[in-house]
TORSEVEX-848162 format. One record per atom (N, C-alpha, C): atom name; z, x, y; residue in one letter. Coordinates in Angstrom, 2 decimals. Each point is the difference from the previous one (the first is absolute). Layout:
N
SITE  logu        z        x        y  torza
SITE    CA        Z        X        Y      A
...
END
This chain:
75
SITE  logu        z        x        y  torza
SITE     N     0.00     0.85    -1.18      X
SITE    CA     0.00    -0.85     1.18      X
SITE     C     0.00     0.89     1.24      X
SITE     N    -0.88    -0.29     0.93      X
SITE    CA    -0.10     0.81     1.20      X
SITE     C     0.81    -0.61     1.13      X
SITE     N     0.43     0.86     0.88      X
SITE    CA     0.75    -0.44     1.17      X
SITE     C    -0.99    -0.20     1.14      X
SITE     N    -0.16    -1.23     0.46      X
SITE    CA    -0.99    -0.29     1.03      X
SITE     C     0.43     0.52     1.37      X
SITE     N     1.27     0.33     0.20      X
SITE    CA     0.46     0.49     1.29      X
SITE     C    -0.19     1.51     0.16      X
SITE     N    -0.27     0.69    -1.08      X
SITE    CA    -0.10     1.45     0.06      X
SITE     C    -1.09     0.50     0.95      X
SITE     N    -1.23    -0.55    -0.02      X
SITE    CA    -1.01     0.48     0.95      X
SITE     C     0.41    -0.23     1.45      X
SITE     N     0.71    -1.07     0.26      X
SITE    CA     0.43    -0.28     1.37      X
SITE     C     0.91     1.11     0.51      X
SITE     N     0.86     0.51    -0.85      X
SITE    CA     0.90     1.09     0.39      X
SITE     C    -0.81     1.23     0.38      X
SITE     N    -1.03     0.30    -0.78      X
SITE    CA    -0.85     1.16     0.31      X
SITE     C    -0.68    -0.16     1.35      X
SITE     N    -0.47    -1.20     0.29      X
SITE    CA    -0.70    -0.21     1.25      X
SITE     C     0.94     0.03     1.20      X
SITE     N     1.20    -0.49    -0.19      X
SITE    CA     0.99     0.08     1.08      X
SITE     C     0.33     1.47     0.28      X
SITE     N     0.17     0.78    -1.05      X
SITE    CA     0.30     1.42     0.17      X
SITE     C    -1.17     0.73     0.66      X
SITE     N    -1.22    -0.29    -0.42      X
SITE    CA    -1.17     0.65     0.59      X
SITE     C    -0.18    -0.42     1.45      X
SITE     N     0.18    -1.28     0.27      X
SITE    CA    -0.13    -0.48     1.38      X
SITE     C     1.07     0.60     0.91      X
SITE     N     1.22     0.09    -0.50      X
SITE    CA     1.08     0.61     0.79      X
SITE     C    -0.28     1.47     0.25      X
SITE     N    -0.49     0.69    -1.02      X
SITE    CA    -0.34     1.42     0.16      X
SITE     C    -1.11     0.19     1.02      X
SITE     N    -1.00    -0.88    -0.04      X
SITE    CA    -1.11     0.09     0.96      X
SITE     C     0.51    -0.22     1.42      X
SITE     N     0.85    -0.98     0.17      X
SITE    CA     0.57    -0.26     1.33      X
SITE     C     0.83     1.18     0.47      X
SITE     N     0.80     0.57    -0.90      X
SITE    CA     0.81     1.16     0.37      X
SITE     C    -0.89     1.18     0.39      X
SITE     N    -1.06     0.23    -0.75      X
SITE    CA    -0.92     1.09     0.34      X
SITE     C    -0.60    -0.21     1.38      X
SITE     N    -0.40    -1.22     0.30      X
SITE    CA    -0.60    -0.28     1.30      X
SITE     C     1.01     0.17     1.13      X
SITE     N     1.23    -0.46    -0.20      X
SITE    CA     1.01     0.09     1.04      X
SITE     C     0.53     1.43     0.21      X
SITE     N    -0.01     0.80    -1.06      X
SITE    CA     0.51     1.36     0.11      X
SITE     C    -1.05     1.00     0.46      X
SITE     N    -1.20    -0.48     0.27      X
SITE    CA    -1.03     0.88     0.55      X
SITE     C    -0.68     0.86    -1.05      X
SITE     N    -0.17    -0.52    -1.18      X
SITE    CA    -0.72     0.73    -1.04      X
SITE     C    -1.48     0.10     0.41      X
SITE     N    -0.71     0.94    -0.60      X
SITE    CA    -1.44     0.09     0.32      X
SITE     C    -0.70    -1.33    -0.30      X
SITE     N    -0.99    -0.32     0.80      X
SITE    CA    -0.68    -1.28    -0.13      X
SITE     C    -0.62    -0.18    -1.38      X
SITE     N    -0.51     1.07    -0.57      X
SITE    CA    -0.67    -0.11    -1.29      X
SITE     C     0.98    -0.35    -1.12      X
SITE     N     1.25     0.47     0.13      X
SITE    CA     1.01    -0.32    -1.01      X
SITE     C     0.40    -1.47     0.10      X
SITE     N     0.12    -0.49     1.21      X
SITE    CA     0.32    -1.41     0.20      X
SITE     C    -1.12    -0.89    -0.51      X
SITE     N    -1.25     0.38     0.27      X
SITE    CA    -1.15    -0.77    -0.48      X
SITE     C    -0.05     0.02    -1.52      X
SITE     N     0.27     1.16    -0.60      X
SITE    CA     0.01     0.11    -1.46      X
SITE     C     1.07    -0.91    -0.62      X
SITE     N     1.19    -0.01     0.58      X
SITE    CA     1.07    -0.86    -0.50      X
SITE     C    -0.36    -1.47     0.16      X
SITE     N    -0.59    -0.35     1.14      X
SITE    CA    -0.40    -1.39     0.22      X
SITE     C    -1.10    -0.41    -0.96      X
SITE     N    -0.94     0.91    -0.29      X
SITE    CA    -1.07    -0.28    -0.95      X
SITE     C     0.55    -0.25    -1.39      X
SITE     N     0.98     0.81    -0.41      X
SITE    CA     0.64    -0.21    -1.31      X
SITE     C     0.68    -1.36    -0.06      X
SITE     N     0.66    -0.38     1.07      X
SITE    CA     0.64    -1.31     0.07      X
SITE     C    -1.03    -1.12    -0.12      X
SITE     N    -1.08     0.11     0.75      X
SITE    CA    -1.03    -1.04    -0.02      X
SITE     C    -0.67    -0.10    -1.37      X
SITE     N    -0.32     1.12    -0.61      X
SITE    CA    -0.62    -0.02    -1.32      X
SITE     C     0.94    -0.60    -1.05      X
SITE     N     1.26     0.33     0.09      X
SITE    CA     0.97    -0.57    -0.93      X
SITE     C     0.12    -1.50     0.14      X
SITE     N    -0.02    -0.48     1.23      X
SITE    CA     0.07    -1.45     0.23      X
SITE     C    -1.26    -0.70    -0.52      X
SITE     N    -1.15     0.64     0.17      X
SITE    CA    -1.24    -0.58    -0.50      X
SITE     C     0.01    -0.08    -1.53      X
SITE     N     0.44     1.08    -0.65      X
SITE    CA     0.06     0.01    -1.46      X
SITE     C     0.95    -1.07    -0.51      X
SITE     N     1.16    -0.14     0.64      X
SITE    CA     0.97    -1.02    -0.41      X
SITE     C    -0.56    -1.40     0.20      X
SITE     N    -0.71    -0.21     1.11      X
SITE    CA    -0.60    -1.31     0.25      X
SITE     C    -1.05    -0.32    -1.06      X
SITE     N    -0.81     0.99    -0.36      X
SITE    CA    -1.02    -0.23    -1.03      X
SITE     C     0.65    -0.30    -1.34      X
SITE     N     1.06     0.74    -0.33      X
SITE    CA     0.68    -0.24    -1.27      X
SITE     C     0.68    -1.36    -0.04      X
SITE     N     0.44    -0.49     1.14      X
SITE    CA     0.64    -1.31     0.00      X
SITE     C    -1.01    -1.13    -0.09      X
SITE     N    -1.25     0.25     0.42      X
SITE    CA    -1.03    -1.03    -0.05      X
SITE     C    -0.65    -0.07    -1.37      X
SITE     N    -0.30     1.15    -0.59      X
SITE    CA    -0.67     0.04    -1.29      X
SITE     C     1.01     0.03    -1.13      X
SITE     N    -0.25    -0.73    -1.06      X
SITE    CA     0.93    -0.02    -1.13      X
SITE     C     0.10     1.37    -0.66      X
SITE     N     1.20     0.34    -0.48      X
SITE    CA     0.22     1.32    -0.58      X
SITE     C     0.11    -0.03    -1.52      X
SITE     N     0.27    -1.16    -0.61      X
SITE    CA     0.05    -0.09    -1.45      X
SITE     C    -1.42     0.03    -0.53      X
SITE     N    -0.24     0.76    -1.05      X
SITE    CA    -1.38     0.22    -0.46      X
SITE     C    -0.70    -1.29    -0.40      X
SITE     N     0.69    -0.94    -0.64      X
SITE    CA    -0.65    -1.26    -0.37      X
SITE     C    -0.43    -0.78     1.23      X
SITE     N     0.86    -0.05     1.00      X
SITE    CA    -0.32    -0.70     1.23      X
SITE     C    -1.11     0.72     0.76      X
SITE     N     0.06     1.32    -0.01      X
SITE    CA    -1.01     0.78     0.70      X
SITE     C    -1.38    -0.23    -0.63      X
SITE     N    -0.05     0.00    -1.33      X
SITE    CA    -1.26    -0.25    -0.68      X
SITE     C    -0.53    -1.39     0.31      X
SITE     N     0.88    -0.98     0.00      X
SITE    CA    -0.42    -1.37     0.33      X
SITE     C    -0.49    -0.09     1.45      X
SITE     N     0.66     0.72     0.90      X
SITE    CA    -0.41     0.00     1.41      X
SITE     C    -1.39     0.61     0.13      X
SITE     N    -0.25     1.14    -0.65      X
SITE    CA    -1.31     0.64     0.09      X
SITE     C    -1.08    -0.88    -0.63      X
SITE     N     0.29    -0.65    -1.10      X
SITE    CA    -0.98    -0.89    -0.62      X
SITE     C    -0.33    -1.18     0.92      X
SITE     N     1.02    -0.58     0.60      X
SITE    CA    -0.22    -1.11     0.92      X
SITE     C    -0.81     0.45     1.21      X
SITE     N     0.30     1.18     0.50      X
SITE    CA    -0.74     0.54     1.14      X
SITE     C    -1.46     0.25    -0.38      X
SITE     N    -0.20     0.60    -1.17      X
SITE    CA    -1.35     0.27    -0.48      X
SITE     C    -0.78    -1.30    -0.16      X
SITE     N     0.61    -1.02    -0.62      X
SITE    CA    -0.67    -1.29    -0.19      X
SITE     C    -0.35    -0.64     1.34      X
SITE     N     0.92     0.05     0.93      X
SITE    CA    -0.25    -0.57     1.33      X
SITE     C    -1.15     0.73     0.68      X
SITE     N     0.02     1.32    -0.06      X
SITE    CA    -1.05     0.80     0.62      X
SITE     C    -1.35    -0.26    -0.67      X
SITE     N    -0.01    -0.10    -1.31      X
SITE    CA    -1.24    -0.24    -0.74      X
SITE     C    -0.55    -1.40     0.32      X
SITE     N     0.86    -1.00     0.06      X
SITE    CA    -0.44    -1.36     0.32      X
SITE     C    -0.53    -0.08     1.43      X
SITE     N     0.62     0.75     0.89      X
SITE    CA    -0.43     0.00     1.39      X
SITE     C    -1.39     0.60     0.16      X
SITE     N    -0.30     1.03    -0.79      X
SITE    CA    -1.32     0.63     0.08      X
SITE     C    -1.10    -0.90    -0.57      X
SITE     N     0.35    -0.88    -0.93      X
SITE    CA    -1.00    -0.86    -0.62      X
SITE     C    -0.39    -1.17     0.88      X
SITE     N     0.73    -0.28     1.03      X
SITE    CA    -0.30    -1.15     0.89      X
SITE     C    -1.21     0.27     0.84      X
END
């Protein structure tokens, strides 16, 4: 069983670190790098929350998507 709150803790820590870097006058490239890591992590988490992660559900989702796409092309 996975803990759904665990990724949130990582993002809070990364966001806090990014803010601290910006406020403490770190080089701009380091702040941008930290912000980019935060943004990519949030995107990955959002994608994982939208798409099913169990293999049976994932296979059913891909089949449904394929069927929808195939039917759409035949119109």
